[in-house]
VORO-557115 format. One record per residue (C-alpha): x, y, z; residue in three letters; residue number from 1. Coordinates in steps of 0.001 Angstrom, whole numbers. Last residue first. Layout:
<X=X, Y=Y, Z=Z, residuo=ALA, num=NUM> .
...
END
This chain:
<X=22490, Y=11115, Z=23869, residuo=UNK, num=382> .
<X=21413, Y=9797, Z=27396, residuo=UNK, num=381> .
<X=22103, Y=13516, Z=29315, residuo=UNK, num=380> .
<X=20340, Y=15555, Z=26415, residuo=UNK, num=379> .
<X=16809, Y=13126, Z=27299, residuo=UNK, num=378> .
<X=17339, Y=13297, Z=31309, residuo=UNK, num=377> .
<X=17792, Y=17350, Z=30929, residuo=UNK, num=376> .
<X=14388, Y=17612, Z=28064, residuo=UNK, num=375> .
<X=12754, Y=15361, Z=30816, residuo=UNK, num=374> .
<X=13764, Y=17691, Z=33691, residuo=UNK, num=373> .
<X=12099, Y=20745, Z=31578, residuo=UNK, num=372> .
<X=9144, Y=19045, Z=30736, residuo=UNK, num=371> .
<X=8536, Y=18172, Z=33678, residuo=UNK, num=370> .
<X=9113, Y=21424, Z=35333, residuo=UNK, num=369> .
<X=6705, Y=22712, Z=31849, residuo=UNK, num=368> .
<X=4398, Y=20029, Z=33103, residuo=UNK, num=367> .
<X=3952, Y=21839, Z=36991, residuo=UNK, num=366> .
<X=3803, Y=24846, Z=35374, residuo=UNK, num=365> .
<X=619, Y=24414, Z=33201, residuo=UNK, num=364> .
<X=-986, Y=22422, Z=36034, residuo=UNK, num=363> .
<X=-15, Y=25669, Z=38383, residuo=UNK, num=362> .
<X=-1611, Y=27851, Z=35634, residuo=UNK, num=361> .
<X=-4979, Y=25694, Z=35275, residuo=UNK, num=360> .
<X=-4921, Y=26042, Z=38860, residuo=UNK, num=359> .
<X=-4743, Y=30294, Z=38507, residuo=UNK, num=358> .
<X=-8138, Y=28876, Z=36038, residuo=UNK, num=357> .
<X=-10264, Y=28109, Z=38682, residuo=UNK, num=356> .
<X=-9562, Y=31796, Z=39969, residuo=UNK, num=355> .
<X=-11761, Y=33212, Z=37467, residuo=UNK, num=354> .
<X=-14927, Y=31572, Z=39335, residuo=UNK, num=353> .
<X=-13991, Y=32375, Z=42963, residuo=UNK, num=352> .
<X=-16400, Y=30151, Z=45470, residuo=UNK, num=351> .
<X=-18344, Y=27836, Z=42252, residuo=UNK, num=350> .
<X=-15019, Y=27914, Z=39563, residuo=UNK, num=349> .
<X=-12619, Y=26618, Z=42243, residuo=UNK, num=348> .
<X=-15569, Y=23757, Z=42922, residuo=UNK, num=347> .
<X=-15760, Y=23219, Z=39471, residuo=UNK, num=346> .
<X=-11652, Y=23164, Z=38903, residuo=UNK, num=345> .
<X=-11198, Y=20856, Z=41370, residuo=UNK, num=344> .
<X=-13645, Y=18454, Z=39217, residuo=UNK, num=343> .
<X=-11953, Y=19131, Z=36202, residuo=UNK, num=342> .
<X=-8923, Y=18329, Z=37125, residuo=UNK, num=341> .
<X=-9839, Y=15207, Z=39201, residuo=UNK, num=340> .
<X=-11224, Y=14279, Z=35566, residuo=UNK, num=339> .
<X=-8412, Y=15476, Z=33549, residuo=UNK, num=338> .
<X=-5830, Y=14053, Z=35663, residuo=UNK, num=337> .
<X=-7952, Y=10565, Z=35897, residuo=UNK, num=336> .
<X=-9116, Y=9893, Z=32330, residuo=UNK, num=335> .
<X=-7688, Y=12322, Z=29246, residuo=UNK, num=334> .
<X=-4502, Y=12505, Z=30531, residuo=UNK, num=333> .
<X=-4176, Y=9296, Z=32676, residuo=UNK, num=332> .
<X=-6088, Y=7411, Z=30954, residuo=UNK, num=331> .
<X=-5090, Y=8625, Z=27376, residuo=UNK, num=330> .
<X=-705, Y=8422, Z=28265, residuo=UNK, num=329> .
<X=-1281, Y=4483, Z=29626, residuo=UNK, num=328> .
<X=-3511, Y=4061, Z=25878, residuo=UNK, num=327> .
<X=-732, Y=5776, Z=24535, residuo=UNK, num=326> .
<X=1477, Y=3766, Z=25715, residuo=UNK, num=325> .
<X=64, Y=88, Z=25489, residuo=UNK, num=324> .
<X=-959, Y=604, Z=22425, residuo=UNK, num=323> .
<X=2621, Y=1681, Z=21083, residuo=UNK, num=322> .
<X=3800, Y=-1780, Z=23537, residuo=UNK, num=321> .
<X=4769, Y=-4049, Z=19581, residuo=UNK, num=320> .
<X=5784, Y=-1041, Z=18422, residuo=UNK, num=319> .
<X=8488, Y=-138, Z=20773, residuo=UNK, num=318> .
<X=8548, Y=2526, Z=22577, residuo=UNK, num=317> .
<X=11423, Y=6124, Z=22585, residuo=UNK, num=316> .
<X=10939, Y=7453, Z=19029, residuo=UNK, num=315> .
<X=7374, Y=6747, Z=17921, residuo=UNK, num=314> .
<X=6525, Y=6984, Z=22306, residuo=UNK, num=313> .
<X=7659, Y=11036, Z=21821, residuo=UNK, num=312> .
<X=6225, Y=11938, Z=18784, residuo=UNK, num=311> .
<X=2394, Y=10996, Z=19666, residuo=UNK, num=310> .
<X=3182, Y=12143, Z=23232, residuo=UNK, num=309> .
<X=4970, Y=15344, Z=21053, residuo=UNK, num=308> .
<X=1678, Y=15773, Z=18928, residuo=UNK, num=307> .
<X=-320, Y=16082, Z=21207, residuo=UNK, num=306> .
<X=1075, Y=18104, Z=23545, residuo=UNK, num=305> .
<X=2063, Y=20900, Z=20837, residuo=UNK, num=304> .
<X=-1674, Y=20321, Z=19605, residuo=UNK, num=303> .
<X=-3426, Y=21754, Z=22982, residuo=UNK, num=302> .
<X=-1265, Y=24175, Z=24719, residuo=UNK, num=301> .
<X=233, Y=25242, Z=21854, residuo=UNK, num=300> .
<X=-2709, Y=25219, Z=19156, residuo=UNK, num=299> .
<X=-4726, Y=26812, Z=21657, residuo=UNK, num=298> .
<X=-2767, Y=29910, Z=21783, residuo=UNK, num=297> .
<X=-4784, Y=31341, Z=19333, residuo=UNK, num=296> .
<X=-7304, Y=31703, Z=22181, residuo=UNK, num=295> .
<X=-5394, Y=34325, Z=23951, residuo=UNK, num=294> .
<X=-5380, Y=36657, Z=21286, residuo=UNK, num=293> .
<X=-9601, Y=36621, Z=20356, residuo=UNK, num=292> .
<X=-9937, Y=36690, Z=24486, residuo=UNK, num=291> .
<X=-7457, Y=39926, Z=24975, residuo=UNK, num=290> .
<X=-9820, Y=40875, Z=22005, residuo=UNK, num=289> .
<X=-13339, Y=39789, Z=23957, residuo=UNK, num=288> .
<X=-11903, Y=41465, Z=26966, residuo=UNK, num=287> .
<X=-12855, Y=38671, Z=30023, residuo=UNK, num=286> .
<X=-9500, Y=39406, Z=31746, residuo=UNK, num=285> .
<X=-7820, Y=37831, Z=35125, residuo=UNK, num=284> .
<X=-8217, Y=34816, Z=34959, residuo=UNK, num=283> .
<X=-7811, Y=34474, Z=31254, residuo=UNK, num=282> .
<X=-4524, Y=36114, Z=30930, residuo=UNK, num=281> .
<X=-2868, Y=33414, Z=33483, residuo=UNK, num=280> .
<X=-4731, Y=30473, Z=32120, residuo=UNK, num=279> .
<X=-2966, Y=31621, Z=28216, residuo=UNK, num=278> .
<X=287, Y=32851, Z=29618, residuo=UNK, num=277> .
<X=1114, Y=29869, Z=31778, residuo=UNK, num=276> .
<X=-69, Y=27676, Z=29193, residuo=UNK, num=275> .
<X=1885, Y=28765, Z=26640, residuo=UNK, num=274> .
<X=4760, Y=28279, Z=28873, residuo=UNK, num=273> .
<X=3605, Y=25098, Z=29084, residuo=UNK, num=272> .
<X=3567, Y=24038, Z=25516, residuo=UNK, num=271> .
<X=7028, Y=25322, Z=25281, residuo=UNK, num=270> .
<X=7951, Y=22775, Z=27666, residuo=UNK, num=269> .
<X=6098, Y=19940, Z=25544, residuo=UNK, num=268> .
<X=7648, Y=21009, Z=22158, residuo=UNK, num=267> .
<X=11009, Y=21043, Z=23946, residuo=UNK, num=266> .
<X=10735, Y=17815, Z=25640, residuo=UNK, num=265> .
<X=9347, Y=16230, Z=22301, residuo=UNK, num=264> .
<X=11948, Y=17190, Z=19554, residuo=UNK, num=263> .
<X=12731, Y=20770, Z=18776, residuo=UNK, num=262> .
<X=13313, Y=20930, Z=15272, residuo=UNK, num=261> .
<X=12002, Y=17927, Z=13604, residuo=UNK, num=260> .
<X=9231, Y=17683, Z=15859, residuo=UNK, num=259> .
<X=7955, Y=21079, Z=14831, residuo=UNK, num=258> .
<X=8283, Y=20139, Z=10952, residuo=UNK, num=257> .
<X=6758, Y=17390, Z=11632, residuo=UNK, num=256> .
<X=3492, Y=19059, Z=13801, residuo=UNK, num=255> .
<X=3265, Y=21562, Z=10992, residuo=UNK, num=254> .
<X=-428, Y=20540, Z=10075, residuo=UNK, num=253> .
<X=-1044, Y=19404, Z=13497, residuo=UNK, num=252> .
<X=-330, Y=22944, Z=14774, residuo=UNK, num=251> .
<X=-1984, Y=24790, Z=12004, residuo=UNK, num=250> .
<X=-5541, Y=22008, Z=13211, residuo=UNK, num=249> .
<X=-4964, Y=23112, Z=16710, residuo=UNK, num=248> .
<X=-5208, Y=27051, Z=15613, residuo=UNK, num=247> .
<X=-8814, Y=26431, Z=13664, residuo=UNK, num=246> .
<X=-10018, Y=24136, Z=16901, residuo=UNK, num=245> .
<X=-9169, Y=27702, Z=19296, residuo=UNK, num=244> .
<X=-10573, Y=29503, Z=16491, residuo=UNK, num=243> .
<X=-13538, Y=27866, Z=16686, residuo=UNK, num=242> .
<X=-14144, Y=27724, Z=20103, residuo=UNK, num=241> .
<X=-13900, Y=31729, Z=19930, residuo=UNK, num=240> .
<X=-16835, Y=31441, Z=16979, residuo=UNK, num=239> .
<X=-18660, Y=29964, Z=19577, residuo=UNK, num=238> .
<X=-18676, Y=32206, Z=22399, residuo=UNK, num=237> .
<X=-18876, Y=34809, Z=19973, residuo=UNK, num=236> .
<X=-22580, Y=33067, Z=18456, residuo=UNK, num=235> .
<X=-23514, Y=32769, Z=22416, residuo=UNK, num=234> .
<X=-22973, Y=36286, Z=23620, residuo=UNK, num=233> .
<X=-20390, Y=37949, Z=25783, residuo=UNK, num=232> .
<X=-21626, Y=39664, Z=28642, residuo=UNK, num=231> .
<X=-19285, Y=38257, Z=31253, residuo=UNK, num=230> .
<X=-21409, Y=35570, Z=32448, residuo=UNK, num=229> .
<X=-21350, Y=34328, Z=28694, residuo=UNK, num=228> .
<X=-17287, Y=34601, Z=28450, residuo=UNK, num=227> .
<X=-17391, Y=32276, Z=32615, residuo=UNK, num=226> .
<X=-19808, Y=30045, Z=30815, residuo=UNK, num=225> .
<X=-18277, Y=29210, Z=27876, residuo=UNK, num=224> .
<X=-15009, Y=28914, Z=30173, residuo=UNK, num=223> .
<X=-16460, Y=26546, Z=32409, residuo=UNK, num=222> .
<X=-16114, Y=22881, Z=31695, residuo=UNK, num=221> .
<X=-13872, Y=22695, Z=28488, residuo=UNK, num=220> .
<X=-11432, Y=25623, Z=29747, residuo=UNK, num=219> .
<X=-11091, Y=24971, Z=33439, residuo=UNK, num=218> .
<X=-10086, Y=21494, Z=31853, residuo=UNK, num=217> .
<X=-7031, Y=21986, Z=29536, residuo=UNK, num=216> .
<X=-4636, Y=21986, Z=32640, residuo=UNK, num=215> .
<X=-5565, Y=18285, Z=31555, residuo=UNK, num=214> .
<X=-3594, Y=17879, Z=28653, residuo=UNK, num=213> .
<X=-667, Y=19748, Z=29909, residuo=UNK, num=212> .
<X=-491, Y=17191, Z=32998, residuo=UNK, num=211> .
<X=-1503, Y=14541, Z=31552, residuo=UNK, num=210> .
<X=1954, Y=15470, Z=29227, residuo=UNK, num=209> .
<X=3972, Y=15586, Z=32229, residuo=UNK, num=208> .
<X=2874, Y=12551, Z=33791, residuo=UNK, num=207> .
<X=3835, Y=10434, Z=30751, residuo=UNK, num=206> .
<X=7205, Y=11392, Z=30113, residuo=UNK, num=205> .
<X=8336, Y=11753, Z=33453, residuo=UNK, num=204> .
<X=6973, Y=8024, Z=33625, residuo=UNK, num=203> .
<X=8955, Y=7268, Z=29793, residuo=UNK, num=202> .
<X=12242, Y=8685, Z=31198, residuo=UNK, num=201> .
<X=13953, Y=4568, Z=30377, residuo=UNK, num=200> .
<X=11511, Y=1811, Z=29540, residuo=UNK, num=199> .
<X=10116, Y=64, Z=32245, residuo=UNK, num=198> .
<X=6553, Y=1197, Z=32312, residuo=UNK, num=197> .
<X=6502, Y=233, Z=28973, residuo=UNK, num=196> .
<X=7618, Y=-3002, Z=29819, residuo=UNK, num=195> .
<X=5211, Y=-3663, Z=32382, residuo=UNK, num=194> .
<X=2050, Y=-1844, Z=29957, residuo=UNK, num=193> .
<X=3153, Y=-4899, Z=27155, residuo=UNK, num=192> .
<X=1677, Y=-7604, Z=29766, residuo=UNK, num=191> .
<X=3850, Y=-10737, Z=30180, residuo=UNK, num=190> .
<X=4650, Y=-12718, Z=27212, residuo=UNK, num=189> .
<X=1843, Y=-15241, Z=26725, residuo=UNK, num=188> .
<X=1176, Y=-14149, Z=22919, residuo=UNK, num=187> .
<X=3271, Y=-11631, Z=22027, residuo=UNK, num=186> .
<X=1495, Y=-11196, Z=18876, residuo=UNK, num=185> .
<X=4234, Y=-9835, Z=16303, residuo=UNK, num=184> .
<X=2621, Y=-6393, Z=15427, residuo=UNK, num=183> .
<X=343, Y=-5435, Z=12483, residuo=UNK, num=182> .
<X=-887, Y=-2911, Z=9587, residuo=UNK, num=181> .
<X=-3913, Y=-3313, Z=8353, residuo=UNK, num=180> .
<X=-4942, Y=-343, Z=6722, residuo=UNK, num=179> .
<X=-8033, Y=1532, Z=7798, residuo=UNK, num=178> .
<X=-11117, Y=916, Z=5145, residuo=UNK, num=177> .
<X=-12885, Y=-1026, Z=7545, residuo=UNK, num=176> .
<X=-12852, Y=1550, Z=10048, residuo=UNK, num=175> .
<X=-13935, Y=3900, Z=7212, residuo=UNK, num=174> .
<X=-16961, Y=2036, Z=7234, residuo=UNK, num=173> .
<X=-17583, Y=2063, Z=10503, residuo=UNK, num=172> .
<X=-16871, Y=5247, Z=10923, residuo=UNK, num=171> .
<X=-20102, Y=6173, Z=8527, residuo=UNK, num=170> .
<X=-22138, Y=4245, Z=9963, residuo=UNK, num=169> .
<X=-21043, Y=5579, Z=13188, residuo=UNK, num=168> .
<X=-21875, Y=9456, Z=11778, residuo=UNK, num=167> .
<X=-25148, Y=8538, Z=10423, residuo=UNK, num=166> .
<X=-25753, Y=6576, Z=14006, residuo=UNK, num=165> .
<X=-24694, Y=10510, Z=16188, residuo=UNK, num=164> .
<X=-26553, Y=12106, Z=13717, residuo=UNK, num=163> .
<X=-29960, Y=10689, Z=13852, residuo=UNK, num=162> .
<X=-29675, Y=11076, Z=17524, residuo=UNK, num=161> .
<X=-29436, Y=13916, Z=18025, residuo=UNK, num=160> .
<X=-32221, Y=14649, Z=16030, residuo=UNK, num=159> .
<X=-33938, Y=13141, Z=19515, residuo=UNK, num=158> .
<X=-33479, Y=16830, Z=20966, residuo=UNK, num=157> .
<X=-36315, Y=18420, Z=18519, residuo=UNK, num=156> .
<X=-35935, Y=20490, Z=16038, residuo=UNK, num=155> .
<X=-34972, Y=24113, Z=15542, residuo=UNK, num=154> .
<X=-31811, Y=24398, Z=15270, residuo=UNK, num=153> .
<X=-30555, Y=20505, Z=15091, residuo=UNK, num=152> .
<X=-29359, Y=21074, Z=11728, residuo=UNK, num=151> .
<X=-27696, Y=24155, Z=11985, residuo=UNK, num=150> .
<X=-26308, Y=22798, Z=15326, residuo=UNK, num=149> .
<X=-24796, Y=19783, Z=14516, residuo=UNK, num=148> .
<X=-23779, Y=21685, Z=10657, residuo=UNK, num=147> .
<X=-21099, Y=23689, Z=13822, residuo=UNK, num=146> .
<X=-20822, Y=21105, Z=15366, residuo=UNK, num=145> .
<X=-19449, Y=18596, Z=13376, residuo=UNK, num=144> .
<X=-17701, Y=20652, Z=10549, residuo=UNK, num=143> .
<X=-15481, Y=22300, Z=13819, residuo=UNK, num=142> .
<X=-14955, Y=18312, Z=15052, residuo=UNK, num=141> .
<X=-14691, Y=17331, Z=11517, residuo=UNK, num=140> .
<X=-11560, Y=19865, Z=11719, residuo=UNK, num=139> .
<X=-10112, Y=18827, Z=14315, residuo=UNK, num=138> .
<X=-10092, Y=14872, Z=13077, residuo=UNK, num=137> .
<X=-8468, Y=15997, Z=9506, residuo=UNK, num=136> .
<X=-5654, Y=17526, Z=11877, residuo=UNK, num=135> .
<X=-4714, Y=14217, Z=12490, residuo=UNK, num=134> .
<X=-3954, Y=12732, Z=9370, residuo=UNK, num=133> .
<X=-993, Y=15999, Z=8290, residuo=UNK, num=132> .
<X=227, Y=15588, Z=12150, residuo=UNK, num=131> .
<X=1002, Y=12375, Z=11902, residuo=UNK, num=130> .
<X=3112, Y=12501, Z=8793, residuo=UNK, num=129> .
<X=3410, Y=9031, Z=7253, residuo=UNK, num=128> .
<X=6553, Y=7952, Z=6554, residuo=UNK, num=127> .
<X=6036, Y=4530, Z=5602, residuo=UNK, num=126> .
<X=7195, Y=2005, Z=8337, residuo=UNK, num=125> .
<X=7236, Y=4236, Z=11662, residuo=UNK, num=124> .
<X=4993, Y=6466, Z=10579, residuo=UNK, num=123> .
<X=2301, Y=3869, Z=9320, residuo=UNK, num=122> .
<X=2980, Y=2328, Z=12526, residuo=UNK, num=121> .
<X=2421, Y=5309, Z=14736, residuo=UNK, num=120> .
<X=-693, Y=5239, Z=13355, residuo=UNK, num=119> .
<X=-1485, Y=1923, Z=14334, residuo=UNK, num=118> .
<X=-596, Y=3692, Z=17996, residuo=UNK, num=117> .
<X=-2846, Y=6677, Z=17089, residuo=UNK, num=116> .
<X=-5690, Y=4656, Z=16281, residuo=UNK, num=115> .
<X=-5411, Y=2208, Z=19704, residuo=UNK, num=114> .
<X=-5397, Y=5208, Z=21567, residuo=UNK, num=113> .
<X=-8460, Y=7158, Z=19831, residuo=UNK, num=112> .
<X=-10869, Y=4093, Z=19922, residuo=UNK, num=111> .
<X=-10852, Y=4168, Z=23720, residuo=UNK, num=110> .
<X=-12991, Y=7436, Z=23217, residuo=UNK, num=109> .
<X=-15553, Y=5652, Z=21526, residuo=UNK, num=108> .
<X=-15214, Y=2383, Z=23675, residuo=UNK, num=107> .
<X=-16296, Y=4409, Z=26798, residuo=UNK, num=106> .
<X=-19000, Y=6093, Z=25306, residuo=UNK, num=105> .
<X=-20135, Y=4113, Z=23963, residuo=UNK, num=104> .
<X=-20549, Y=873, Z=26968, residuo=UNK, num=103> .
<X=-20992, Y=3380, Z=30322, residuo=UNK, num=102> .
<X=-23720, Y=5321, Z=27501, residuo=UNK, num=101> .
<X=-25374, Y=2573, Z=26952, residuo=UNK, num=100> .
<X=-24989, Y=1687, Z=31185, residuo=UNK, num=99> .
<X=-26268, Y=5747, Z=32289, residuo=UNK, num=98> .
<X=-29070, Y=5894, Z=29191, residuo=UNK, num=97> .
<X=-30994, Y=2349, Z=30982, residuo=UNK, num=96> .
<X=-30840, Y=3734, Z=34382, residuo=UNK, num=95> .
<X=-31440, Y=7376, Z=33884, residuo=UNK, num=94> .
<X=-34820, Y=5962, Z=32022, residuo=UNK, num=93> .
<X=-35985, Y=6495, Z=28178, residuo=UNK, num=92> .
<X=-33137, Y=4115, Z=26220, residuo=UNK, num=91> .
<X=-35164, Y=2726, Z=23337, residuo=UNK, num=90> .
<X=-33057, Y=4789, Z=20361, residuo=UNK, num=89> .
<X=-30177, Y=4566, Z=23153, residuo=UNK, num=88> .
<X=-29955, Y=1190, Z=21338, residuo=UNK, num=87> .
<X=-29733, Y=2384, Z=17771, residuo=UNK, num=86> .
<X=-26600, Y=4633, Z=19497, residuo=UNK, num=85> .
<X=-25762, Y=1093, Z=21050, residuo=UNK, num=84> .
<X=-25379, Y=-840, Z=17725, residuo=UNK, num=83> .
<X=-23361, Y=1895, Z=16140, residuo=UNK, num=82> .
<X=-20820, Y=1848, Z=18626, residuo=UNK, num=81> .
<X=-20524, Y=-1613, Z=19136, residuo=UNK, num=80> .
<X=-19907, Y=-2312, Z=15340, residuo=UNK, num=79> .
<X=-17381, Y=631, Z=15458, residuo=UNK, num=78> .
<X=-15346, Y=-1034, Z=18504, residuo=UNK, num=77> .
<X=-15802, Y=-4013, Z=16743, residuo=UNK, num=76> .
<X=-13640, Y=-2884, Z=13780, residuo=UNK, num=75> .
<X=-11082, Y=-638, Z=15894, residuo=UNK, num=74> .
<X=-9831, Y=-3805, Z=17449, residuo=UNK, num=73> .
<X=-9652, Y=-6162, Z=14398, residuo=UNK, num=72> .
<X=-7608, Y=-2763, Z=12871, residuo=UNK, num=71> .
<X=-5312, Y=-3515, Z=16043, residuo=UNK, num=70> .
<X=-4376, Y=-6453, Z=15310, residuo=UNK, num=69> .
<X=-837, Y=-7183, Z=17268, residuo=UNK, num=68> .
<X=-2783, Y=-10124, Z=19618, residuo=UNK, num=67> .
<X=-745, Y=-8621, Z=22891, residuo=UNK, num=66> .
<X=-455, Y=-5257, Z=22443, residuo=UNK, num=65> .
<X=-4417, Y=-4715, Z=21632, residuo=UNK, num=64> .
<X=-5217, Y=-6675, Z=24589, residuo=UNK, num=63> .
<X=-2784, Y=-3670, Z=25722, residuo=UNK, num=62> .
<X=-5111, Y=-1303, Z=24277, residuo=UNK, num=61> .
<X=-8077, Y=-3070, Z=25347, residuo=UNK, num=60> .
<X=-6938, Y=-3696, Z=28933, residuo=UNK, num=59> .
<X=-5592, Y=44, Z=29336, residuo=UNK, num=58> .
<X=-8833, Y=1784, Z=28125, residuo=UNK, num=57> .
<X=-10910, Y=-74, Z=30178, residuo=UNK, num=56> .
<X=-9380, Y=-23, Z=33355, residuo=UNK, num=55> .
<X=-8973, Y=4051, Z=32459, residuo=UNK, num=54> .
<X=-12290, Y=4528, Z=30013, residuo=UNK, num=53> .
<X=-14215, Y=3999, Z=33428, residuo=UNK, num=52> .
<X=-13631, Y=6911, Z=34176, residuo=UNK, num=51> .
<X=-14738, Y=8892, Z=31462, residuo=UNK, num=50> .
<X=-18120, Y=7160, Z=31561, residuo=UNK, num=49> .
<X=-19194, Y=7573, Z=34875, residuo=UNK, num=48> .
<X=-18481, Y=11422, Z=34677, residuo=UNK, num=47> .
<X=-20944, Y=11311, Z=31135, residuo=UNK, num=46> .
<X=-23445, Y=10095, Z=33188, residuo=UNK, num=45> .
<X=-22979, Y=11650, Z=36227, residuo=UNK, num=44> .
<X=-23111, Y=15320, Z=34333, residuo=UNK, num=43> .
<X=-26077, Y=14284, Z=32834, residuo=UNK, num=42> .
<X=-27607, Y=13392, Z=36181, residuo=UNK, num=41> .
<X=-26852, Y=16358, Z=38077, residuo=UNK, num=40> .
<X=-28393, Y=18114, Z=34956, residuo=UNK, num=39> .
<X=-31572, Y=16537, Z=35463, residuo=UNK, num=38> .
<X=-32293, Y=13880, Z=32447, residuo=UNK, num=37> .
<X=-36028, Y=14079, Z=31014, residuo=UNK, num=36> .
<X=-35018, Y=11828, Z=27938, residuo=UNK, num=35> .
<X=-34738, Y=15718, Z=26584, residuo=UNK, num=34> .
<X=-31900, Y=16794, Z=28974, residuo=UNK, num=33> .
<X=-30332, Y=13239, Z=27682, residuo=UNK, num=32> .
<X=-30571, Y=14984, Z=24010, residuo=UNK, num=31> .
<X=-29445, Y=18493, Z=25422, residuo=UNK, num=30> .
<X=-26266, Y=16855, Z=27146, residuo=UNK, num=29> .
<X=-25737, Y=15296, Z=23659, residuo=UNK, num=28> .
<X=-25389, Y=18196, Z=21831, residuo=UNK, num=27> .
<X=-21665, Y=19707, Z=22466, residuo=UNK, num=26> .
<X=-19195, Y=16675, Z=22930, residuo=UNK, num=25> .
<X=-22022, Y=14195, Z=21596, residuo=UNK, num=24> .
<X=-21808, Y=15830, Z=17766, residuo=UNK, num=23> .
<X=-17916, Y=16969, Z=17432, residuo=UNK, num=22> .
<X=-16881, Y=13372, Z=18747, residuo=UNK, num=21> .
<X=-18983, Y=11704, Z=16396, residuo=UNK, num=20> .
<X=-17546, Y=13590, Z=13156, residuo=UNK, num=19> .
<X=-14306, Y=13419, Z=15285, residuo=UNK, num=18> .
<X=-13782, Y=9220, Z=14520, residuo=UNK, num=17> .
<X=-15634, Y=9724, Z=11031, residuo=UNK, num=16> .
<X=-12456, Y=12232, Z=10570, residuo=UNK, num=15> .
<X=-10107, Y=10463, Z=11778, residuo=UNK, num=14> .
<X=-10792, Y=7305, Z=10018, residuo=UNK, num=13> .
<X=-10527, Y=9689, Z=6488, residuo=UNK, num=12> .
<X=-7000, Y=10522, Z=7728, residuo=UNK, num=11> .
<X=-5801, Y=8016, Z=8373, residuo=UNK, num=10> .
<X=-7282, Y=5650, Z=4805, residuo=UNK, num=9> .
<X=-6200, Y=9013, Z=3558, residuo=UNK, num=8> .
<X=-2261, Y=9132, Z=4798, residuo=UNK, num=7> .
<X=-1990, Y=5386, Z=3615, residuo=UNK, num=6> .
<X=-2987, Y=5765, Z=508, residuo=UNK, num=5> .
<X=-297, Y=8263, Z=-16, residuo=UNK, num=4> .
<X=2378, Y=6202, Z=1629, residuo=UNK, num=3> .
<X=1375, Y=3243, Z=-1026, residuo=UNK, num=2> .
<X=240, Y=-95, Z=-130, residuo=UNK, num=1> .
END
């Protein structure tokens, strides 16, 4: 299979996956509310899936490394997700919605580290550029959130399921088109995660990257509310979010260049410095012109961290352990650390509003310190 064909197939998968993500992130709570769930119940449903992804993600990525068959795991996730979205049409109680979303929400978020580990194989073996293919996920997120809002305007909340089922159908098709790149089965060997944890500097890297990614918890949880309370209208808030994703796409497009020039550790340092500036200013100002300026930093705080994580795993972890490495990073960054950061930010925001973003500054500072330590250690190794 040619490099161009590999890039196209992988890009299509990320596009399909993020069409779903770009729909359920903004609109699934609306659907749940239409089914009679309270705000507290909606929060619990979303939180349970977030925490469940930690053991499920580690198990599935570990099993993927054991078998060496990443595409098979992604096909299984896509098919179960389609069935689960259809089943959601019959879920009318808190318990039934909780159970169905526990399945589909957990599996969909687990698909990302498995897809990333497959992309590592494509990058190592065929020179595929990760940033170029991953940017289509960000583009799809914008398309889904904007087009979804346009489609749902004036329609019943149940139409959200129509969009999710349609996205799942596309995902199933895209998954069957994924390249079937494999690693040697590990058989009865000990779990790959145990070998990953023994890799030099891996724990420093994964905790550093998780701190930097979890610094976005306050943004995702409370920025929109903070800006609207400051008198900024909803449409403008939507444009601010879109600006952040555009910045994300730009950095993803330049990912290969940045990795070559800076390396993973210095990219993490850059993300930490950008976070200090971004969250510090956000804690002090809601002036629209200021917000427009600092939203452009999303490309550095988010994309630099994500690309650096991918590059570190690709450069330092054997292919047959890449799924477990990506799974651990994802479980910590978007599971454990993110969940704790979101809870802490919510507690602070309820009592001191903008001080929640000071907490995000602290996380970025800790991430910068970790990245600096990682850089010094990797320089010594060289």
